[in-house]
N, C-alpha and C positions, 0 to 999 in steps of 0.2 A: 504494500500500500504506500503510495506516494505521500510523504508527510508534509509536502508543500501546502496541502489543503487543510492541515490541522495545526492548531496551536500545540505547544509542548504538553500542556495539561491534557488536552484532548487525545493526543497521541499516547500518553502514558495510560490514560483510561482505556483507550481502544485496545492496547496490547495486554491488558490484564487478563489473568486466567482465574476467574472466581470459582469458588466452590458453591455447591448448592447449600441453601439454608433449609432447615425444617420449619415450615410456615403453615399457618392456617390460611386457606384461600377459598374464595368464592368466585365462580364464573357465572354471570347471569346475562340475560338479554331481555328486551322488552317486546312482548308479543304485539304484532300489528304495527311494527315500526315503519315498514315501507308505506303503509297506508297513512301514517302520521306525516311522513316526509312529503308525500304527494299532496296531502291536505294543506300543509303549511305553505307550499308554493314559495314565493319570494317575500312573504310577509315577515318583516323583522321581529314583530311581537311573537308570532308563532314559532319562528326559528329560535328565539330566545327561550320560549317554553320548552322546546326540544332539548336545548343545551342544558337547561336547569334540571331536567329529568335525567340527563346523563351524569350530572355532577352531584345530585342530591344524596345518592347512596354513600359514596365515599366521604362526603362532607359531614353527613350525620355521624358516621363512625369516627372520623377524625376530631369532631368537635366535642365528643363526650369523654368523660373519664372512663377508663384509665388511659386515654389516648397518649399521655405523656410517656407511658411505658410500653405501649402496644406496637409502636413503630408501624403505623398504617401506611401502606403503599397502594397506588392506584394507577391503572392503565385502562384506556378505552379506545376502541375502534368502532365508529358508528355507535350502535346500541350494545355492542359486546363489551362488557365491563368485567375487569378483574380487580379484586381488592384482596390484599393479603396483610397479615400481621403475625407477630410472634405467638407462640403456642403456650397455653397453660389452661387449667380448668376455669379459672376466673375469666380469662380472656375469651375462651370458647363460648361460655354461657352469655357473656356480654355481647360478643359478636353476633350470636344467633338472635338475641333479644333485639338488638339494634336493626338487624335485617328484617325482623318481624315488623317493627315500627315503620321502617321504610316501605316494606311491601304493602302494609295496610294503608299508609298515607298515599302511596302511588295509586292504589286501586280506587281511592275516592276521587281521583282525577282521571280515571279510565285507563291508566297505564298498568298493565298486568305483567308481572315478573315471573320468569322461569329460570331456575338456576341450580347449581350444585355446589356443596361445601365439602371440603376434605382437608386432611393434613398430610403433608409430604414434602419431598424435595422440590425446591423452587429457586430459580434465580429471578429476582424482581428488583429492577432499579428504575430510574426516571425515564429511561429510553427503551428498555427491553424487559420482557417477561416470558419465561419458558421453563419447562421441566416436567417431570412425571406428575407432580401434583396438579399442574394446570391441565395436562392431558386427562387426568382422572376427573377433575371437576367439570371439564367440558363433556366428558362421557356421561356423568350424572345428569347434567342439564339436557343433553341432546337425546339420550337413550332411555333414561329412567323417569325424568320429571314429566315429560309429555304434555301435561296440563299446567296451568299457571300455579306453580308451587316451587319451593326451593328444597331440593332433596339434600339430606344430610348423610354423609358417609358414616359407616360403622365406627371408624377410628375417631371421628368427632363425637359420636354418641357416647363412646367409652370415656371420653374426657369429662362429659357433663354429669358429674355426680355432686349432689343429687340431680336426677333428670328433671329439667324444667317442664312445667305443664304444657308449654307451647311447642314442645318437641314431641310429635306423635308418630305412631307407626300404624300403617294400614297396608294390608296385602304385602307384608314383609318389606315395605319401603318406609324409611324414616324421612320426615319432612317437618318444617316449621309451619305452624298454623296460628296466625294472629287474628283470624276472623272469628273471634269468640268474645262473649261478654266478659269473660275472665281476663283476657288480654287488655281489652279496653279499660277495665277496672285498674289494671296495672298502670296504664298511662295516666289515669285520673288520680292515682294515689298521692297523698300529700307529700311523700318523699320524692316524687318525680318532678322534673322541671315543668314550669307552667307553659301556657300557650305561647307567650312571647318568646321564650327560649326556642321552642320548636320552629316557630316562624323565622327566627333569626338564622337558623342553620339550614333553612330551606325545606323543612317538613311540610308537605302540601296539605295543610288543614283546610277543609272547605270553609267558604265565607260564612261568617255567623256562627261557626262552631266553637264551643268552649269545652276543652277537654275536662275541666274540673266540674262544671255545672250541668253539662248535658246528660240526658239519659244514655245508658250504655249502648242501647241499640242504634243511636243516631248515626254514629260513625259507620256502622255496618250497613245501615240503610243508604248512606251516602255512596258506599261502594256499589250497591245494587243500582242506584239511580245513574251512576256514571257508566255502568255497563249496558243499561237498557238500550240507549240509542245505537250502540254498536251491534247488539244482538238483533235488533230489528232490521239491520242490514243497510246496504247490500253487503253480504258476507258469504264466504265459502263454507260448505258443510263442515270441513275439518276444523276451520277456525271457530265456527259456531259451537261445535262439540266441545272444544277446549274451554271456551268461555263459559259454556253452560255448566260444565263441571263445577267451577268455582261459584257461579251464580246460584246454582241449586244448593250448594253446600251452605251458603250464607242464608239464602231464602228459607231453607228448611229449619234453620235455627231461629228464625224470626217468625215462622208460621206464615210465610208469604208464598204466593204462587210461583211455580218453577218457570224456567226459561221458555219451555214449550208453550206457555200460556200466552206469549206475546207474538204478534204477527212478525214475519221476517221476509226479507228479499234475498233469494238465493242467487249466488254467482256460480256459474259452472266452473269446476276445477280444470 
């Protein structure tokens, strides 16, 4: 490589041979991102909204304690997001809880998240990210998650002692589930940050919603309301099925009609 195009510091960095670190890592993407891009067009306000939804996940993690000791790192390509940090039981539970709050908040704005979390060997710096752990988290997202959920690898589950209530297992798949009255109560707890804090770090709380004073079901209803226009179409069958999985999961807990109750416009695959 011709060093003419690099400063000395850049050349030293370029020539380094780093070792993998053992890190906790999540890979996730946003379902329906292509549709969002097309809908935004060249509108700066809509483009800004897309950018904020790329940034909100890592900023939520980096802004909260124990961020000073967790060494949060972040990479993005379009809606493909990688966040990693150091590994411990406390960090793992906090990592999953924060992903829960991000996933729930994003859903209230119609952005549905699918991802995978694991622990393993990873190289992650400001310019590059790769390694077996990233391959594994991508596998969890692309092959196991299928629907809008964040799958959690068994090696992360083993770290989470005691097992938090928002980490569930169904059909031998572990994933986080923030769409419950119990998790909303956690956000409302007096020991949790208030609404102003969440807004400052970019948590997309619906207009007029107060975490502390609102009924627990309101945030869940906001998630359903954000999904209804998308479910009504135009939408492909495979995309409708994925959204309906989450919609029906929330609606069932609130005693509300399932996704099939609403009219829709089909797009041929």
